[in-house]
N, C-alpha and C positions, 0 to 999 in steps of 0.2 A: 930473631930481631925482637928487641924488647922496647916497649914504650915507656918513657919516663913521665913523671908528672908534668914536666915542662911541655910535653906535646899534647896535653889535654887542655882544651879551652875552659873558661870559667863555668860553662854549662855542663862540663864533664864529657864532652864529645871529642874523640880523637880525630885527627885529620883523616884517617882511613874511614871512620864511621861517617864523617861528613861527605866524603867522596862517594861511598856506597849509597848513602841516602839521596844524593843528588842525581845519581844515574841508576835508576831501578833496572833490574834485569828482566822484568816482565812477570816476575813471580808475585808482584804486589797487585792487589785489586785496583781496577781503574777508579779514579776519583776526579772531581772537578769537571771541566768542560769536556775532556776526552771521554769521560765515563758516562756522560748524559746520552740518552737515546736520541736518535735523530727523529724529526717529525715524520719524515717519509724518505724512502730510498728513491733516488733519481738516477736512472741509468746514465752512465757516463760521467757523473759528478765525482770529483775527487774531494778529499777532506777540506781543502781550501775553499771549494765552492760552498760547502755547508757553513764554513766560517764567514765567508763573504755574505751569504744570505742572512746569517744571524746579525752581522755588523750592520747591514742595510736595514733590517727589520728593527733593530734596537735604535738606530738613528731616527727612523720614522716615529717610533713610539716616544722618543725623547725630543722630537722636533729639532734635531741637530743638523748641521751641514753634512753633506755627503762628499766623500773624497772623489776626485776625478777617476781614480782607479776603480772604485766601486761602480761609478757610472759606466765605465767601459765594460766592466764585468756584466752589468745588466744588459747592455746592448747586445752582447754576444749570446744571451740566453734565449733558447727557443721558447715559443709560447703558442698557445691556442690549439695544440694537437694533443690527443690522448697520450699520457706519459710525459708530457713536457712539464718542466718545473713551475710554469706560470700559465694561468688562463689569460686570455686576451685582456680582460678587464684588470686583473692583478698587475700584469706587465705594464699596461697603460698608466695605472695609478702610480706605480713605482717610478715610471719614466717621468711623469709630471712632477713628482716629488723631487727627482734628481735635477730636473731643469730648474726648479724653483729654489733648490738648496745647494747648487754647485755652479757658481758663476762661469767658470771656465767651460764646463759642459754646456751650459745654456748658450754661450757665444758660438759654439760650434753647430748648434742645431738649426735646421731650416726655420725661417720665419713662419710663425703661425698667425693667422688672421682671425 
C-alpha cells in the first residue's frame, strides 16, 4: 500500500500517523493530568475519585458553583477515621461549600438553625 501526496494533510501528517498519535499504545511516557502524581493514595478510590476530588478542590479555589454530582460524591465519602480521604473538619468545610454553591443540593439538605 502506498500513500500519495493527496493523503497527507498540509502539516505533512498522513491519516495513519494521526491515528497512531491519537491512540498511544502505552509506549509513550505519561503526560498531562494522567501523568501527575496523586497527592495521596486512598484505599478503595478509583481514578474518577481523584478526578472528582481535584474538580471539587479547583471549584473551591476558584469560588465556582459545584455540580450536583460532585455533591453526591462528597456525601458518599468516609471521613474522620484513619485512612479516610477527609478529616471531619475537611469534610464539613467541603459540605458547607457544597450547600452554599449548589442550589439543588442545598434544597435537599435538612434545615439548619
